[in-house]
MIMILO-999829 format. One record per residue (C-alpha): residue number from 0; residue in one letter; y, x, z. Coordinates in Angstrom, 1 decimal. Each point is the difference from the previous one (the first is absolute). Layout:
REM MIMILO-999829
> NUM:A:Y:X:Z
...
This chain:
REM MIMILO-999829
> 0:X:0.1:0.3:-0.4
> 1:X:3.6:0.9:-0.3
> 2:X:2.0:0.8:3.1
> 3:X:3.6:-1.8:0.1
> 4:X:1.5:3.7:-0.7
> 5:X:3.2:-1.1:-1.2
> 6:X:0.8:3.8:-1.2
> 7:X:-3.7:0.6:-2.0
> 8:X:-3.4:1.0:1.0
> 9:X:-0.9:2.5:2.7
> 10:X:-2.8:2.1:-0.8
> 11:X:2.4:1.8:-2.5
> 12:X:2.4:1.3:2.9
> 13:X:-0.3:3.6:0.5
> 14:X:-0.3:2.2:3.8
> 15:X:3.5:1.7:-1.2
> 16:X:1.5:-3.7:-0.6
> 17:X:-1.3:-1.8:2.5
> 18:X:1.4:3.3:2.7
> 19:X:3.0:-0.4:-2.1
> 20:X:0.3:-3.9:0.7
> 21:X:-1.2:-0.7:3.1
> 22:X:3.0:0.1:2.8
> 23:X:1.5:3.7:1.3
> 24:X:1.2:0.1:3.7
> 25:X:3.5:0.3:0.6
> 26:X:2.2:2.8:1.3
> 27:X:-0.8:0.5:4.2
> 28:X:1.8:-2.7:1.9
> 29:X:3.0:-0.1:2.0
> 30:X:-0.7:-0.6:3.7
> 31:X:0.4:-3.6:0.6
> 32:X:-0.3:-0.9:-3.7
> 33:X:-2.8:-3.2:-0.9
> 34:X:-2.3:2.1:-2.3
> 35:X:0.2:-1.2:-3.8
> 36:X:-2.4:-2.7:-1.2
> 37:X:-0.6:2.1:-2.9
> 38:X:-1.0:3.4:2.6
> 39:X:-2.2:-2.6:1.8
> 40:X:-2.1:-0.8:-3.2
> 41:X:0.3:4.0:-0.8
> 42:X:-2.0:0.4:3.6
> 43:X:-2.6:-2.3:-0.9
> 44:X:-0.7:1.4:-2.9
> 45:X:-0.6:3.4:1.1
> 46:X:-1.9:-1.3:3.1
> 47:X:-2.2:-1.7:-2.1
> 48:X:-0.6:3.0:-2.6
> 49:X:-1.2:2.1:3.1
> 50:X:-2.1:-2.4:1.5
> 51:X:-1.6:-0.6:-3.6
> 52:X:0.0:4.0:-0.5
> 53:X:-3.0:-0.1:3.6
> 54:X:-1.6:-2.9:-1.8
> 55:X:-0.8:1.6:-3.5
> 56:X:-1.2:3.1:1.9
> 57:X:-2.6:-2.2:2.1
> 58:X:-0.7:-2.8:-2.4
> 59:X:-3.7:0.5:-0.6
> 60:X:-0.2:3.3:2.1
> 61:X:-3.0:0.5:2.3
> 62:X:2.8:1.1:1.8
> 63:X:1.4:-2.6:1.8
> 64:X:-1.3:-2.0:2.7
> 65:X:0.2:-3.7:1.5
> 66:X:-0.9:-2.5:3.2
> 67:X:0.2:-3.1:0.3
> 68:X:3.3:-1.1:1.7
> 69:X:-0.9:-4.0:0.6
> 70:X:-2.7:-2.3:-1.4
> 71:X:0.6:0.3:-3.9
> 72:X:2.4:2.5:-0.2
> 73:X:-0.2:4.1:-0.3
> 74:X:2.5:2.8:0.1
> 75:X:-0.4:3.4:-1.4
> 76:X:1.4:3.1:0.5
> 77:X:1.6:-0.4:-3.0
> 78:X:1.6:-2.8:1.2
> 79:X:1.7:2.4:3.1
> 80:X:0.7:2.6:-1.9
> 81:X:2.4:-2.1:-2.8
> 82:X:1.3:-1.8:2.5
> 83:X:1.2:3.2:1.9
> 84:X:1.2:1.2:-2.9
> 85:X:1.7:-3.5:-1.3
> 86:X:2.2:0.5:3.9
> 87:X:1.0:3.6:-0.6
> 88:X:1.7:-1.2:-3.2
> 89:X:1.9:-2.8:2.0
> 90:X:0.6:1.8:3.1
> 91:X:1.0:2.9:-2.1
> 92:X:2.7:-2.0:-1.3
> 93:X:0.3:-2.7:2.8
> 94:X:-0.9:1.2:3.0
> 95:X:2.1:-2.7:1.8
> 96:X:-2.2:-2.7:-1.4
> 97:X:-2.6:-1.9:1.4
> 98:X:-3.5:-0.2:-1.8
> 99:X:-2.8:-2.3:-0.1
> 100:X:-3.1:0.9:-1.4
> 101:X:-3.6:-0.9:-0.4
> 102:X:-1.7:2.7:1.2
> 103:X:2.2:1.8:2.8
> 104:X:2.0:-3.4:1.2
> 105:X:3.4:-0.7:0.9
> 106:X:2.3:3.6:0.7
> 107:X:3.9:0.0:0.7
> 108:X:2.3:2.2:-1.4
> 109:X:1.9:2.3:1.9
> 110:X:3.3:-0.6:1.4
> 111:X:2.7:0.9:-3.2
> 112:X:3.3:-1.6:-0.9
> 113:X:-1.2:-1.9:-3.7
> 114:X:-0.8:-3.2:1.5
> 115:X:-3.8:1.2:0.2
> 116:X:-1.0:-3.4:2.3
> 117:X:1.0:-2.0:-3.0
> 118:X:-2.5:1.5:-2.1
> 119:X:-3.8:-0.2:0.0
> 120:X:-2.3:1.6:-2.4
> 121:X:-3.4:-2.0:-1.0
> 122:X:-2.8:2.6:-1.0
> 123:X:-3.7:-0.5:-1.7
> 124:X:-1.2:3.4:-0.7
> 125:X:-3.2:-1.6:-1.7
> 126:X:0.4:-3.8:-1.1
> 127:X:-3.7:-0.8:-1.2
> 128:X:-2.1:2.8:2.3
> 129:X:-3.7:-2.1:-0.4
> 130:X:0.9:0.4:-3.6
> 131:X:0.9:3.9:0.0
> 132:X:-3.0:1.0:2.7
> 133:X:-2.4:-2.3:-2.7
> 134:X:1.8:2.6:-2.8
> 135:X:1.6:-2.8:-1.9
> 136:X:3.5:0.8:-1.6
> 137:X:1.7:-2.8:1.3
> 138:X:2.1:0.7:2.9
> 139:X:4.0:1.3:0.7
> 140:X:2.3:1.4:2.4
> 141:X:2.7:-2.8:0.9
> 142:X:3.5:1.1:1.5
> 143:X:2.5:-2.6:1.4
> 144:X:3.4:0.0:2.3
> 145:X:1.6:-2.9:1.3
> 146:X:3.8:0.0:1.1
> 147:X:0.7:-2.8:2.6
> 148:X:-3.4:-1.3:-1.1
> 149:X:0.9:-0.4:-3.2
> 150:X:-2.5:2.0:-2.4
> 151:X:2.4:2.0:-2.2
> 152:X:-1.8:2.5:-1.2
> 153:X:-3.7:0.8:-1.0
> 154:X:-2.8:2.0:-2.3
> 155:X:-4.0:-0.7:-1.3
> 156:X:-1.1:3.2:-1.0
> 157:X:-3.5:-0.3:-1.9
> 158:X:-1.1:3.7:0.3
> 159:X:-2.6:-0.1:-2.4
> 160:X:1.6:-1.4:-2.6
> 161:X:3.4:1.5:0.9
> 162:X:1.4:-4.0:0.1
> 163:X:3.5:-0.1:1.9
> 164:X:1.2:-3.5:0.6
> 165:X:3.3:0.3:1.9
> 166:X:2.9:-2.6:1.5
> 167:X:3.3:0.2:1.0
> 168:X:2.1:-2.9:1.4
> 169:X:2.2:-1.4:-2.4
> 170:X:-1.6:2.7:-2.6
> 171:X:-2.6:-1.5:-1.4
> 172:X:-3.8:1.0:-0.2
> 173:X:-2.0:2.7:-2.3
> 174:X:-2.4:1.2:-1.5
> 175:X:-0.2:4.0:-0.8
> 176:X:3.4:-0.4:0.0
> 177:X:0.4:-2.9:-2.6
> 178:X:1.2:-3.3:1.1
> 179:X:-2.8:-3.1:0.5
> 180:X:-0.3:-3.6:1.1
> 181:X:-2.5:-2.5:0.8
> 182:X:-1.6:-2.4:-2.6
> 183:X:1.8:-3.0:-1.3
> 184:X:-3.1:-2.2:1.0
> 185:X:1.3:-3.0:0.7
> 186:X:-3.0:-2.1:1.3
> 187:X:-3.2:1.1:1.9
> 188:X:-2.7:-0.9:-2.6
> 189:X:-0.6:2.6:-2.0
> 190:X:1.6:2.9:1.9
> 191:X:-1.9:3.2:1.1
> 192:X:0.3:0.3:3.4
> 193:X:-0.6:2.9:2.7
> 194:X:-1.4:-0.4:3.8
> 195:X:-1.6:1.8:2.8
> 196:X:-2.7:-1.2:2.1
> 197:X:0.7:-0.7:4.0
> 198:X:-2.5:2.4:1.6
> 199:X:2.3:0.7:2.8
> 200:X:0.4:-4.0:0.4
> 201:X:-3.8:-1.4:-0.2
> 202:X:1.3:-3.3:2.2
> 203:X:2.2:-0.6:-3.3
> 204:X:-3.1:0.7:-2.2
> 205:X:-1.3:-3.6:-0.7
> 206:X:4.0:-1.3:-0.8
> 207:X:0.8:2.9:-2.3
> 208:X:-3.6:-0.2:-2.1
> 209:X:1.8:-3.7:-0.3
> 210:X:3.0:0.7:-1.6
> 211:X:-2.0:2.7:-1.8
> 212:X:-1.8:-3.2:-1.9
> 213:X:2.6:-2.0:-0.4
> 214:X:2.6:3.0:-1.3
> 215:X:-3.1:1.3:-1.8
> 216:X:-1.1:-3.2:-2.1
> 217:X:4.1:0.1:-1.6
> 218:X:0.7:3.6:-0.6
> 219:X:-1.9:2.0:-3.0
> 220:X:-1.3:3.1:2.7
> 221:X:0.8:1.5:3.6
> 222:X:-0.5:3.3:0.3
> 223:X:-0.8:1.6:3.5
> 224:X:1.2:3.9:-0.4
> 225:X:-0.4:0.8:4.1
> 226:X:3.8:1.3:-0.4
> 227:X:2.5:-3.1:1.1
> 228:X:3.0:3.1:-0.2
> 229:X:-1.2:0.2:-4.0
> 230:X:-0.6:-3.7:-0.3
> 231:X:3.5:-0.8:0.9
> 232:X:1.1:3.1:-2.5
> 233:X:-1.4:-1.2:-2.9
> 234:X:0.6:-3.8:0.8
> 235:X:3.9:1.2:-0.1
> 236:X:-1.0:2.2:-3.0
> 237:X:-1.3:-3.4:-1.7
> 238:X:-3.4:1.4:-0.3
> 239:X:-1.1:-2.9:2.2
> 240:X:1.3:-3.5:0.2
> 241:X:0.1:-0.2:3.3
> 242:X:-1.8:1.0:3.6
> 243:X:-0.6:-1.8:3.0
> 244:X:-2.0:1.4:3.5
> 245:X:-0.2:-0.1:3.9
> 246:X:0.7:2.1:2.5
> 247:X:0.8:3.0:-1.5
> 248:X:1.9:2.9:2.2
> 249:X:3.7:0.4:-0.6
> 250:X:-0.5:3.8:-1.4
> 251:X:-1.6:-1.7:-2.5
> 252:X:2.2:-2.0:-2.0
> 253:X:3.3:1.2:1.3
> 254:X:0.8:1.7:-3.3
> 255:X:-1.9:-2.6:-1.8
> 256:X:3.0:-2.5:1.5
> 257:X:2.5:2.0:-1.5
> 258:X:-2.0:0.4:-3.3
> 259:X:-0.5:-4.0:-0.3
> 260:X:3.4:-0.9:0.5
> 261:X:1.8:3.2:-2.3
> 262:X:-2.1:-1.2:-2.6
> 263:X:1.6:-3.5:-0.2
> 264:X:-3.5:-1.7:2.1
> 265:X:0.0:-1.9:3.1
> 266:X:-2.1:1.2:3.3
> 267:X:-0.4:-2.4:2.9
> 268:X:-2.5:-1.1:3.4
> 269:X:-2.6:-3.3:-0.2
> 270:X:3.2:-1.6:1.0
> 271:X:2.1:1.2:-2.9
> 272:X:2.2:1.7:2.6
> 273:X:0.5:3.6:0.4
> 274:X:-2.0:0.9:3.3
> 275:X:-2.8:2.0:-1.7
> 276:X:0.6:3.1:1.9
> 277:X:-1.1:-1.7:2.8
> 278:X:-2.7:-2.0:-1.1
> 279:X:-1.3:1.6:-2.6
> 280:X:-0.8:-2.6:-3.0
> 281:X:1.9:0.1:-3.4
> 282:X:-0.1:-1.7:-2.9
> 283:X:2.3:1.7:-3.2
> 284:X:0.7:-0.3:-3.7
> 285:X:2.7:-1.1:-2.0
> 286:X:2.3:-3.1:0.9
> 287:X:-1.1:-2.4:-1.9
> 288:X:-4.2:0.5:0.7
> 289:X:1.0:0.7:3.6
> 290:X:0.4:-3.0:1.2
> 291:X:-2.8:-1.9:-1.4
> 292:X:-2.3:2.7:0.9
> 293:X:1.3:-0.4:3.6
> 294:X:-0.7:-3.6:-0.2
> 295:X:-3.6:0.3:-0.8
> 296:X:-0.9:2.8:2.5
> 297:X:2.3:-2.6:2.8
> 298:X:-2.3:-2.8:-0.6
> 299:X:-2.9:1.7:1.6
> 300:X:2.1:2.3:2.6
> 301:X:3.6:1.2:1.4
> 302:X:1.2:1.9:2.5
> 303:X:-0.9:-2.0:2.8
> 304:X:-3.9:-1.2:-1.1
> 305:X:-0.4:4.0:-0.9
> 306:X:1.7:0.7:3.7
> 307:X:-3.0:-2.6:1.4
> 308:X:-3.2:1.6:-1.3
> 309:X:1.4:3.5:0.1
> 310:X:2.7:0.6:2.5
> 311:X:2.0:3.4:-0.1
């Protein structure tokens, strides 16, 4: 399926062109200056590339070790080292900003004079760990920055395919340096969708399967690729027409939220609101399609009903 890249195809972009197309960090800020959004995005990209370098080194390598951190949830040495690499880049540029990362959790920045309390970085060093450990090249690094609770910069990078998705608030979304937009689909019939199974929320399985069946009977195809961050990126690029999933973590989708919005789409929780950072429930797609997809889902479940069967 052709992507919705406004300026042309993506596979002809050279690495040199990508480097020049990617945002560059501004000069060092003076004390008290708020960081430009372009600078935040440049840092997100630099961090994602640092993490991706680690993942490429460990992918399909016997040197990687993994353990279970919960039921149906594994973590590997690659996760930890990728996260450390991303955090190092963020701390190098913004030592006073807060960080919320999948493996190390929340950490406060040191006291500073750049308004660091207003900024938080959400980092998923390896979204798609199961794929990574099985040798399936469907995983990514996701880095996003929130300012006072609003995502203002984000990057999602596929290390194997070198596919980079970026967005900054008010600056649009790009795929390998080229502008991208959500698909032009206006109705659910015939759509090509992405989803994820609620493997951490088994109590929600029956409701999810009811939703899946109803959507499946109307859509042309539904894909489950195992990386929510990449699913959202490809939805923003118009490859997928829409996306839905329950009980994700903030680092899974923070960058994707901005990608969808800046690509002209709509992303909400199950009540058509914006409390997805609390619930982890997402419905995304073109504005014209989102309403019908959400209405179909809400025939079976809303936020209150999901909380009943799977309390947070």
